[in-house]
N, C-alpha and C positions, 0 to 999 in steps of 0.2 A: 558862374565859375568858368565859363568857356568863352568869355568875351575877349576882344582884342587887348584891352587894357590888362586883364588878368594874365593872359599868355605873355604879353610883353613884360609885365612885372615879374612873372615867374622866371623868365629867361634872363632878365637884366638886373635883378636884385642881388647885391652883394652887401657885405658888412659896411663898406664905405659908400655904397650907392643904394640907399634903401628903397628906391623906386625907379621905374623906367625914366621918369622925368629927371631925376637927379643924375642918372647915367647920361642922358642927353645934355644936361648942363655941364658935366665933366668933359664930354666931347667938344662942346662949344668952347669951353675954356682952353682946351688943347688947340683948337683951331685959332683962337685969339693969340695964343703963344706963338704958333707958327707964323701968323701974320706979322707979329711984332718982332720976331727974331728969325727972319726967313733964311739968312745965310749961315748963321752959326748955331742956331737953336739955343736953348737955355742951358745946355750942358747935361752931361750924363748923370742920371739919378737925382736931379734937382726939382723934379715936378712937385713933390710934396712940400718943398720950401717956397718955390716961386708961385705956385697956384694960389694959396690963400693970401699971399701978400699983394700980388698984382691983380689977381682975378678972383675976388671973393666968391664963395659958393653961397647962394641964397637958399637953395633947397636942402643941401646936405648940412648946412650950418657952418658957422665960422670955426668951430673946433673939430670939424671932421678931418680925419687923417686919410687923405686920398693919395696913395703912394705913386700912382701912375695914371695914364690916360684911358685905361681899359680898352685899348685898341692898339695892336702892334704897329700899324702904319702911322697912326697919329702919334704914338709914342716915339717912333723913329724920327718923325718930322720935328717933334718937340725937342728931343734930345740933340739931334744932329743937324737940324735945319733942312731946307728943301734939297740941297745937294746931297746930304747924307741920306735922306729919304729916297731919292732917285737911285743912289748907289745901293741901298738896302734892297729896293725892289729889283734892281738889276741882278744882284746876287741871288735873290729868290728865283727869278726867271731863269737864270743860267743853271741853277740847281735843278729846276724842273726838267730841263732838257737832259741833264746828266742822269737824273733818276729814271726818266723814260728810256734813255739809251741803255741804262743798266738793266732795266726790266726786259728790253728787247734782247740784249746779249745773253741774258740768263734763261731764256726760253728753253724748255726741255732739259734743264739741268737741276741738280740738287740745290742750287743757289736761288732758284726762282722764288720760293717762298720768302727768303730773306730780302730779296730785292723788292718784292711786292709789299712786304711788311714795312720796310723803310719808306717806300713811297706813300703808303697809307698813313704812316706816322706823321709824315710831313703834311699831308692833306688835313689830318686832324689838327695839327699845329696851326695851320692857316685858318681853319674854321673857328677854332677856339680863339685865335688871335683877333678875330673880328669883334669879339665881345669882351676880351680881356687881354692883358699883355704881361702876364706873369713871367713869361720867358722872353722878354724883349731883349734887345741888344745891350742894354745898359745895366742889367742886374746880374747877379751871380747865377741865377737859375737859367740864364741865357745859354749856359754851356750845354744844356740839353739840345738846343737847336743846332749849335755848332758841332756837337758830337754826332748827331743824326746825319748832318751834311757830310761830315768827315768820313763816317762809316760807309755811306753811300758812295762817296767819291773813291774811297779805297777799293770798294767792291767793283766799281766801274773800271778802275785802272787795272785791277787783277783780271777781270773778264776781257778787257781790251788786249792785255798782254797775252792772254791764253788764246785769243783768236788769231793773233799774228803768228804764233808758232805752229 
């Protein structure tokens, strides 16, 4: 019950990926897509159509409905190509600096818990994104990420303006 395979299966099993091996197969197919379409990607939200046609799944089966790459970074690379992946990572890195600056500016104020909560929410998003991509850039649920980043940036701008006066 406590072997590496059981733990990996527990963490990686989803409805569309019934085992850790099938999750690795999905990731492998995503890497193939990035290799084959490095500049443009396959297009937003087309993973479920392109995957079974060009890169059949052996473990998940030919009829498996796999909507995304189950990794935000792979999904960004698949959807947007390598330039889009680099831009996405750049946005995330820039946001980390803004979030940390927001936390620094909010020290000893009533807004510190809000700044800490927004930063922790982003960290949870990144950790979850390593194993799934339900809030990737190309689907409607992605608004959660952009809202989190927007609220943090608005708080940062508010705190920055308050320190100038």
